[in-house]
N, C-alpha and C positions, 0 to 999 in steps of 0.2 A: 450454572454455566461454569465450565472449566476455567482455571486461572488464565491460561493462554488465550482462550476465546474471549474472556472478559476484557483483556488488554487490547485485543484486536478490535473489539466492539467500540471501546472508548477512543481508540486511535482513529477509526473511521469517522466517529462522531465529531471529533475535533477537526479533522481534515475538512469535512463538509461544512462545519460552522465557519471555518476560516474563509471558505470560498464565498460565503454570502456576506461577510463583513469586510474582507480585503479584496478589492476588485483589481483585475488586470485589464485595463481598457483596450478597446479596439483602436487601431486596426490590427495590431499584432497579438493582442490578448483575447480573452474570452468574452469581453464586453460585460454588459449588465446582467443581473440575475433576477429571477422572480421567485418569491418565497411565500408560502402560507404557513401560519402558525395556528394550531388548533388546541383547544383546551377548555375545560369547564371554568366557571366563574371562580376566581381566586387561585387558579393554577399557576399564574405567573406570566401570562401572555404580555400584559402591558409592561411588566418589569423587564422582560426580554426585549421588547421594542425600545424601551428607554436605553437599555444597555447597548443595543445595536446602534441607535442614533449617536450615542457617546463615543463609540469605537469604530464607526464606519470610516474607511479609508481606501485609498487606491495607490497603486505603484505608478509613479510619474514616469512616463515613457522616455522623458529626456534625461532626468537626473537619476532614475531608478531608485528614488527614495519614496518611502511611505508618506503620503500627503493626506491631510484631513479632507474628507469628501463633503460636498454640499448636501445637506439633508433638508427635505421638505416634509414637515410633520403636519398632518391634518388636525387642526384644533377642534376640540369637542367641548360640550357643555361642562362636563367634569373631567379635568385633564391633569396631566402629570408634568407639564413643562416647567414647573418650579424645581424639578430634579435636575434640569439642565443648568450649566453655568450661566449666570446672568449676562456676562460680557460676551458670551458666544451664542446668544439667543436673541432673535428678533421676532416680535409679533406683528402680523400683517392683518389688518382689518379693513374691510371695504369702506370707502369714503362716506357712503350713505348710512353706515352703521356706527361710525365712530362717536357720534354724540349720544348714542343710546347704550353703549357698552358699559358693563359694570362687572368688576371682579370682586370675589369674596373667597375667603378661606373656608375650610370645612366648619369652623365654629361661627361662621357668618360675620366675622370681623372683616372690615375693608382694608386691604393692604395699602401701604403708603406708596407713593410714586417711586421712591428710592428702592423699594423691594421688587419692583416689576422690571422686566427687560424693556428694551427700547420698543416703542410702538410706532409702526409706519402704516400709512394708509395707501390704498391702491385703487385704481379705477377700472382696470382691464387686465386681461391675461398678459398682454405685452408689458404693461406698466408694472405688473407684479413681478414678472420674470427679470426685468431690468433692475429691479430694486433688491433682488435676493442678495444676501451676504454670502459670498463664496467662501467655502470652507467652514461655514457655521450652520447652526440649526435654525431653520426658518419655519415658524409656526404660523400656518395660514388658516384663517377662518373664512369660509365661503360666504358670499353675500346672503343676508337673511331673506331678501326678496330678489329672486333671480328670474330674469326673463330670458327665455330661450333665444339665443342669437341666431342670425341668418346662417352663420357657419355651422352651428349644431343642426339646424333644420335641414341644411343642405346635406349633411352627413347622413341624416336619417332618411331623407327622401331618396338618396341614391341607393338605399337598401330596400326600397319598395313600400315605405310607409305612405299612407294617404295624407293629403294636405290637411284634412279635417282633424287628424290625430295631433297635428302640430299646432293648430290654431284654436282648439276647443278651450284651452286654458292659456292665458297670456303668461301668468306667473306659474312656475313649476317648482318642484322640489329643489331646494338650494344645492343638494348634493350633485345635481346634474352639472353644476359649474365645473366639476372636476373632469368631466369628459371633454369640455372645451379646453381646459388647462392641459390635459394630456395631449390633445391634438396640436395645440400651439407649441408645446415643448418639442414634440417629435419633429415638427416642421421647421423650427427656427433655432434650436440650440446647436452648439458646436459639439465637439467631442469631449468636452469636460464632463467627467462622471458626476451624476447626481443620484441620490437615493430618495424615493418617495415612500413614506411610512403611513399606512392607513389602518387604524384600529376600527373594529366593528365593520369589517368589509362587506357584510351582508346589506348594509345601508347603501353601498355603492353598486354592488352586483347581486341583487336579490334573486332568489330562485323563482322561476315562472313569472317574470314581470309582464305587464300588459302594455299595449299601445306603443308609444315612442320608446319607452324604456327597453322593450324587447329588442328593438332595432339598435339601440345604443349599446346594449350588452354585446350584440353581434359585432358591431363596429369595434368595441373595445377588444374583443378576442383577436380581431385582425390586426389592431394597432399594437397590441402587446408583443406581437412577433417582431416589431421594429425596435422594441426597447433595447434588446441586447446589442444591436448594431449601433444604436445611438448612445450607448453607455448609460442607459437609464436602468436603475435597479428598483424593483417594486416589492415591498413587504406588506402582506395583508394578514390580518388576524380576525378570527371568528371562533365561535364556540365549537363548530364542527363543520366538516366538509359538506354536510347536507344543507348548510345555510347559504352557500354561494352557488351561483349559476354554473352548471356543469360545463358550459361552453368556455368559461374562463379557466376552470381548473385544468383543462387539457393543455393549457399553455404554461402551467406552473412547473418550474424545474425542481425546486426544493420544497419538501413538506416536513414540518415539525409537528410532533404529537406530544402533548403534555397531559398531565393528570386529568382523568375524567372523560377523555374523548375516545373514539374508536377509529379504526383505519378502514378505508374502502377495501373492497374485495380484491382489487388489483394491486394492493400494496405488498411490498416485500416483508412487512412487519405483521405479525399475528394481529387479528382484528381487535382483541380485547387486551392486548399487552399493555397499552398506555394507561388503562383505567386505574391501576393501583400504583402508578409511579409516585415517588415522593415529589414534593414541591421543589422546583429548581432543577429537576432532571427531565430530560426529554429525549425522545427518539427523533432521528433525522434521517431522511432518505433522499437519494437521487439515483445514481447508478449503483449505489451500494447503500447500506444502512448502518447506523451506529447509535451509540448513546453519548450524551454530553451533559454538562452541568453549567449552571450560571449562578452567580452569587446574589444574595439579597442586597438591595441598595439601602443606604442610610435613609432613615425616615425623614421625609419632608412633607409639608402640608400640600394636599391636593388643592387645586384652584377651581372655582366654579365661575363660569363666564355666562352672563345673561345679557340679552339685548332687549331692553325694556321699551320697545317701541309700542305705540298705541295699537298699531295693526297687529303686532305679535300678541298683545294681551287679548284683543278681541278674538283673534283666531284661537287662542288657548281656551278662553271661556266657552266659545262655541264648541270646541272639541270636547271639553269636559262635560258640557250639558248634553251633547249628542251621545257621548259614551254612557252617561248616567241613564238616559232614556233607553239605550240598548240593554243595559244591565237590568233595569226594571222589567223590560219585556222578557228577558231571559229567565229572571226569577219567577215571574208569573207562569211562564211555560213549564218550568221545572216543577212548580207546585202542582199544576194541573196534571203533569205526567205522573207524579208520585201518587196523587189522589186516585187517578185512574187505575194504576197498578194495584194499590191497596184495595180499591173497590172490587176489582176482579178477583183478588185473592179471597175476599169475604163473600164471594158468590153473587155479586151484583150482575144484572143482565148486561148483555153485550150492547155495543152501540146500535146495532141493528134492532135489537129488541126495544131499546129506548125510543127508537124512531116509531115503532108500532104503538108504543104507549102514548106518545104525543099525539099521533093521529087519532086514536080512539078515546083520548081524554082520560086515560087511566093514570092516575098520579101515584108515584111511589114515595112514601115518606122517607125523608133523609134526616138523620140526627147528627148533629155536629157537636163535638166537645173540644174544639180548638181553644187554646193552643196545645193542650197536652196530647190529644190524639187527633189523627186524621179522620175525616168524616167516613161513616160506614153507611151502606145502603141495604134496606130490607128487600128481600126477593119476593115478588108477587107472582103467583102461579096463574097463568092465563089458560082459559078453557075455550073450546070452540064457540060456546055461547057468548063469551066476552067479545069475540071477534066477529059475531054474526055469521058464523060459518056452520053449515050442517055437518053432523058427524059423518065419518066415512061409512059407506054401505058395505055390509059383509058380502063376500063373493057368493054368487048363486050356486046352489047344489047341482051336481051333475045328474042327468036323467038316469033312472034305474036301468040296469042292463048295459050301461056304457062301459066298455073295458077301459082300464087305466092306460094312459098313453104309453107307459113303459112296457105293457104287455101286448100292445098291438103288433101283429105280425108285420115283418118287413121283408120285402123281396130281396133275397141275397144277391141276385144277379142285377138288380136295378143299379143304374149308374149313380154314384155318390158325388154330391157337389163338393168341390175342393174347399176344405176348411170347415165343413159342416160337422161339428163335434157331436151334436145330438144324434144325427143320422148314423154316425159311426158307432156310437154307444148302443143304439137300438139294434144295429146290424150284428154286433158281437153277441148281445144277449140272445138273439134269435138263433144264431149258429150254435151257441152253447146249449140251449134247450133242445134243439134238433139232435145234437150229439148224444145227450143223456137219454132221449127216447130210443134212440137206436141201440 
């Protein structure tokens, strides 16, 4: 890239990055923004999200000063909120989970209370929103046991879902709580800007969901259109654009591509350009495209959050046991598949021939030398006597004096049936012999 082109590329990258971190709220500005960040594991997606949360701001329409924006950060089992300033961070945990929550560092040591941010409980979306700390980072853990509310059921039913889809399971995935939260914020918040940051967005908007989730993703697509007008900014991160429902992606304004990912065919950026990027460098596109960089953060311990409820432990054990059973079945099926392939390579009879063997009681000796070698099968030649079948009869000889079919005369003027190849061949031979005799 020429020097001038490289400068322009980084200029556009910085301009677009500023647009997603410094907002100019409605009614006179551009409102909220929607952003997706793609990259392979270790490419720096979470580091970028942390940097965005720390630097998110907006231009106050009254004072025209840059003001710290309210940030909603979705808490995860292994999280980075220890990178945030403790005094500017608040943890929100549902009231039913507060007695079971446990925090640990990466080395499994338990942090002291003085090392943790303030912890606040909530009971509903309204209660949660009213307790948010304005201008600070609010880390929210969804309730571990979430029951679909009447408001969410109504949203889904209006989009054609059958009632049975809503009532088959009383308790649903906890992540559905965020659909209810989005709806409440859009309906009830004022014009004060907020930014919602959601890592591992494929958990919220998976590709090809079924049942009520399919209708919820459709609802989310329609709701995201209102985010800009309500000064709500949304930042989603995943490993690739293939992991998020395409109906959501069409509503995303800004796309960031980091090391190890590819771009969609409609992108302004070459499909394989981001794969070899250095860590901390990314492509960004909207109405233009550019390159930008972000710095590495000072190392701090990651925090692991667990909710040790009895129900959660039972569910985990059942999940592990179920998965172990599936793995055993998959291993058995793979062993059988490999054995069948090796047997066929060694000349073993086909499955159809083995069926004949079982019917006739013909046994084929199988020798196994496991575990060093896979079993091999000896081939048994079957005769008509083995199958109680008479040998085929030879064709009867033709009577003496009978001319060969090919030499039989054919009337050249006789009408020929359309498509009768044999008749045409005999006709041509007869004409050829007649011409030679003449």
